[in-house]
N, C-alpha and C positions, 0 to 999 in steps of 0.2 A: 449517501451510503453510510452505514454504520460500521466504523472500524473498532475492533476489539482485540488488537494484536498486543502481545507482551514483548518487552525488549529481550527477554530470554529465549524467544523463538527464533529459529533460523529462517523459517519461511512461513508464509501464510497466503491464503487467497481469499478473495471476497467477491460475491456475485449479487447483484441487485436484479431480481427477476422482473421488476417493473420496467426498468430501463434497459436491461440486458447488458448492463456494464459489468466488466470483469476486471479486477485488480490483483496483481501478483506482487508480493513483497518478499525479498530475500536478503539475508545478511550473513557474512562470514565471521564478523567480530561482535555482533549484537550492539553496535553503536552506529554504524553506517548502514542504511537500509536502501537498496535499490528498488525502485518502483517501476512497474510496467502496468499500463492500462489499455483498455480496448474492449474486445468482445471475447467470447469463449474461443473462437477460431483464430483471433488475430490480436495481439497486444504489441505495444511499442513502448520503448524505454522513455519515461517521462522525467526521470531525475532521481537524485539520491538525497535522502534526508538523514540528519544526525539527531539522535535522541538518547537521553540518559534516564528517561522515566517512561512508563507505559502511557501516561497521560499526554506527555509531550510527543511521543511517537504517533498516537492516534490523531492528535490535533494536526500535526504536520502532514500526515497521510491524507486527511480531509482537505487540507489547503492545496497540496500539490496535485491532487486528482480532480479538483473541482472543474478546471477548464478542460480536462481530457475525457471526462465521462458524461 
């Protein structure tokens, strides 16, 4: 899945039509990002990542979701 979230975004969602995987990311402080993964109809909390740059955030999103989607 290709992530292109920015640290100044409070929330984002990503969908992979080939695998039907769905990821939702949200943050209140733009440093800690809560990640949920699953399908369009059901997601589950998979963890929280911290990031101070866009590149770091997208790399960590790919890492944390790999085993869940």
